[in-house]
C-alpha positions as CSV (number, residue, x, y, z in Angstrom):
1,M,-54.2,-4.8,34.5
2,K,-53.7,-1.7,32.3
3,R,-50.5,-1.1,34.2
4,L,-49.2,-4.6,33.5
5,I,-49.9,-4.2,29.8
6,Q,-48.0,-0.9,29.7
7,L,-45.0,-2.4,31.6
8,S,-45.0,-5.4,29.2
9,C,-44.9,-3.1,26.2
10,I,-42.1,-1.0,27.6
11,T,-40.1,-4.1,28.4
12,A,-40.6,-5.5,24.9
13,L,-39.4,-2.2,23.4
14,V,-36.3,-2.0,25.5
15,A,-35.4,-5.6,24.8
16,G,-35.9,-5.1,21.0
17,S,-33.8,-1.9,21.0
18,A,-31.0,-3.7,22.8
19,A,-31.0,-6.5,20.3
20,A,-31.0,-4.1,17.4
21,I,-28.0,-2.2,18.8
22,A,-26.1,-5.4,19.4
23,Q,-26.6,-6.6,15.8
24,Q,-25.2,-3.4,14.2
25,P,-22.0,-4.1,12.2
26,G,-18.6,-2.9,13.4
27,G,-17.9,-0.7,10.3
28,Y,-18.3,-0.5,6.6
29,T,-16.3,-3.3,4.9
30,G,-17.7,-3.3,1.3
31,P,-16.3,-1.8,-1.9
32,S,-16.1,2.0,-2.3
33,S,-16.6,4.1,-5.4
34,K,-14.5,6.8,-3.9
35,P,-10.7,6.3,-3.8
36,A,-8.9,6.9,-0.6
37,A,-7.0,10.1,-0.2
38,A,-3.5,9.8,-1.8
39,G,-1.7,12.0,0.7
40,Y,1.3,14.2,0.2
41,T,3.9,12.9,-2.3
42,G,6.2,15.8,-2.7
43,P,9.7,16.4,-1.3
44,S,10.6,15.5,2.2
45,S,13.1,16.9,4.7
46,A,13.6,13.4,6.2
47,P,17.1,12.3,5.2
48,L,17.6,9.6,2.6
49,M,19.7,6.8,4.2
50,T,20.7,3.2,3.5
51,A,19.7,0.4,5.7
52,K,23.3,0.0,7.0
53,Q,23.6,3.7,7.7
54,L,20.3,3.7,9.7
55,L,21.2,0.6,11.7
56,D,24.7,1.8,12.4
57,S,24.1,5.5,13.2
58,G,20.4,6.1,13.3
59,K,18.9,7.8,16.4
60,D,15.7,6.6,18.1
61,D,12.6,8.3,16.8
62,Q,14.5,9.8,13.9
63,Y,12.4,10.3,10.7
64,V,14.2,8.9,7.6
65,R,13.6,7.7,4.1
66,L,14.9,4.4,2.6
67,Q,14.9,3.4,-1.0
68,G,15.0,-0.3,-2.0
69,K,12.7,-3.3,-2.2
70,I,10.4,-5.1,0.2
71,T,11.8,-8.6,-0.3
72,S,9.6,-10.7,2.0
73,H,6.8,-10.7,4.5
74,K,7.9,-11.9,7.9
75,G,4.4,-12.0,9.3
76,G,1.9,-9.5,10.8
77,E,3.2,-6.0,10.0
78,D,6.8,-7.1,9.7
79,Y,8.6,-7.1,6.3
80,E,12.2,-7.5,5.2
81,F,13.5,-4.5,3.4
82,T,16.6,-4.8,1.2
83,D,18.7,-2.1,-0.4
84,Q,22.3,-2.0,-1.9
85,S,23.8,-1.9,1.6
86,G,21.9,-4.7,3.4
87,K,18.7,-5.8,5.0
88,M,16.5,-4.7,7.9
89,T,13.0,-5.3,9.3
90,V,10.4,-2.6,8.6
91,E,6.9,-2.5,10.2
92,I,4.2,-1.5,7.7
93,D,0.5,-1.2,8.7
94,A,-1.7,-2.3,5.7
95,K,-3.3,1.2,5.5
96,Y,0.1,2.7,4.4
97,F,0.4,0.6,1.2
98,P,-0.8,2.6,-1.9
99,Q,-4.3,1.6,-2.7
100,G,-4.7,-0.3,-6.0
101,V,-1.0,-0.9,-6.5
102,N,0.6,-4.3,-6.3
103,I,4.0,-4.3,-4.7
104,D,6.2,-7.4,-4.9
105,Q,9.9,-8.2,-4.3
106,N,10.9,-6.5,-7.6
107,T,9.1,-3.2,-6.9
108,Q,11.4,-0.3,-6.1
109,V,9.9,1.7,-3.2
110,E,10.7,4.6,-0.9
111,L,9.7,4.1,2.7
112,T,9.4,7.1,5.1
113,G,9.0,6.5,8.8
114,E,10.3,6.6,12.3
115,F,13.3,4.6,13.4
116,D,12.8,2.5,16.5
117,K,16.4,2.0,17.8
118,E,16.7,-0.9,20.3
119,T,19.6,-1.4,22.7
120,F,18.8,-5.1,22.9
121,G,16.9,-6.9,20.1
122,E,16.2,-5.8,16.5
123,S,15.9,-2.2,15.5
124,T,13.1,-1.5,13.0
125,L,11.6,1.3,10.8
126,D,8.0,2.1,11.7
127,V,6.8,3.0,8.2
128,K,4.3,5.9,7.8
129,Q,4.4,6.2,3.9
130,V,5.1,3.7,1.1
131,K,5.8,5.3,-2.3
132,V,6.5,3.2,-5.5
133,V,9.5,4.7,-7.3
134,G,10.0,2.0,-10.0
135,K,9.5,-1.5,-11.2
């Protein structure tokens, strides 16, 4: 009888622990009193190009900078970038937008990222840094 009670207690503890572990949240999603790190904002050795230059002569995996405006959101991480030479699609993960800064179709930005040149289909810039350079 004593053994049955011990086994029942152990079973209850294991079951309770499993339920507690399963109910833990996936990560912190609330507000923060500490701003995110801003990152490096100084000069870059990545060449400054236009959208047309990049699409015409850019090499796959080349790091480049573009200056212009993000003119529309195409869905997901895809945005339309426009400069004086034309338009192209850029992929921007939400974590690369500057925290606390609103960017709209009139905001002048500098995008730094890796060019994904496609033989067939649309070539894009995989953005790793978004910097506001004017309104």
